[in-house]
N, C-alpha and C positions, 0 to 999 in steps of 0.2 A: 384606493383608484389611480395606481399608476404612480404613485409620489408626489400628486399634484394637490396642495393645499387649496381650500377655498378661494384665498386672495390670488393665487395664481389661475385659478378657474375662471374667476371673475375677470381677470385681466385678458385672458385667453378669447372669452365670450365677447368683450368688447372689441377686441381687435378681429375676431371672426364678423360681428357687425360691420366694422369700420372696413373692412376689405371686401366683403362679400355683398354689402348692402342690404337693404330691408327686402328687396323684391326677391332676391334669389337665396335668402337665408332659409326660409320653410324648406325650400326643394332640398337642400344640401342636407339640413337636419332630418328630413325623412329619410334620404338615403344613407346617412348615418345609423339611423334607428334600423333599417333594414340590413345592413351589414353585420349589425350587433347582433339582430335575430339570427342571421344565417351563420354567424361565427358559434354563436352558442349552440344552435342547432347540429352543427357539424361535430363539437368537442362532444356533445352529449351522443351522437352516433358513433362517434369513435369509441368512447368509453363503454357503451354497450357493446359494439363488435369485439372489443376486446376481452370483455366478461366472456361472451359467447365462445370465442375460441380458445381461451384459457381456462374458462370453468370457473367454478367456486372460489378456488385458491387465490385469485385475485384480489378477492376481500382480505384474505389474511396476511397480503404483504405489508408489512411495516414501511411504509413509503417515506416517513422521516428519515427512518436508517439509511436509506438509498439518496438522500439529497446531497447533491455535489458541494453546497455550501458549507457543510459540517465538516468536510476533509480538512485537516491541517497538515500540510507536508512537513511541517517541523516535527509533529506529534508521530507521524507515521515513521519518519525516518530515526526518531528517538526509539521509538518501539521495536524497530528492525535492529538497530544496533545494540540494544540491550538485549535483545533475545541470542544475539550472538555472544555477548559478554557472559549470560546466565548459562550457556552451555560450556563455555569454558570454565567457568568457576564450579559447575557441579562437579563432585568427585568422580573420576572414573575409575574402573577397575584395572590396576595397573600390577606389573609382574611384582612390585615390591611389597603389597599387600599381603600374599601368601607368606613371603619370606618373614616379615615382620609377625605373621601369628604365630609361625612355626618356633621363632626366636623368644615369644613370650609363653610359648608352651612348656619349651625345656630350658634350663637356665645354661647346661653345658653345650647347647646347640647356636647360643646367642652369638658368640663371635665369629663362628663360620658362616651362619646366616647372615650376618651384617656384612661380612667380606663378599660374600656372594652377590648380595643386594647391590653393595656399591659397586663393585665390579661390573656388574649386569646393566648399571644405570650409566657407567663411565663407557662401555663399548659402543664404538659407532656402528652404525646400523650397516654399514659394506665397508669393506676395505679399499682404501684409495692406493691407485697403483700410480708410481710415478716413472717418468721416462727416464732413460739413461741421458746424461749430458751429450749433446750434439745430435740426438736422435730426432727426427721430424715428427710432429705431431700427426695424428692419423687424419685423413681427409675424407669425408664423405660426399662422393659426388652427388648423391641424390638429394641432399640437404641444400644444395644451393641452387 
């Protein structure tokens, strides 16, 4: 009941009697009872309206799974980071694998295949062009 234990409820009841007085207390108690009944009626009506609009699938939803109190941001971040690590660790098809297989297949081709594989691994993806000394760097007017 809203996290109020019996001792706290008793203190609240005594304060209500002292503040409101015995004359007005029954009137406020009946207003509170009407408010609680109205809130229950509204909640039940909203639940029934939702069930009518969504259909019977609403009963199959696991509401505990959607409870925001269960989400731990540290766990979510950890899982997201570990997904990236697992993708990086997973063996990928590389150009070295076929060369290694051919090297295993033939003993005579092993030195040539190993040299080809090491040179392919060491080759840069694109050639870096250097400017001559004293040549100004290119300037892109659209980039600024």
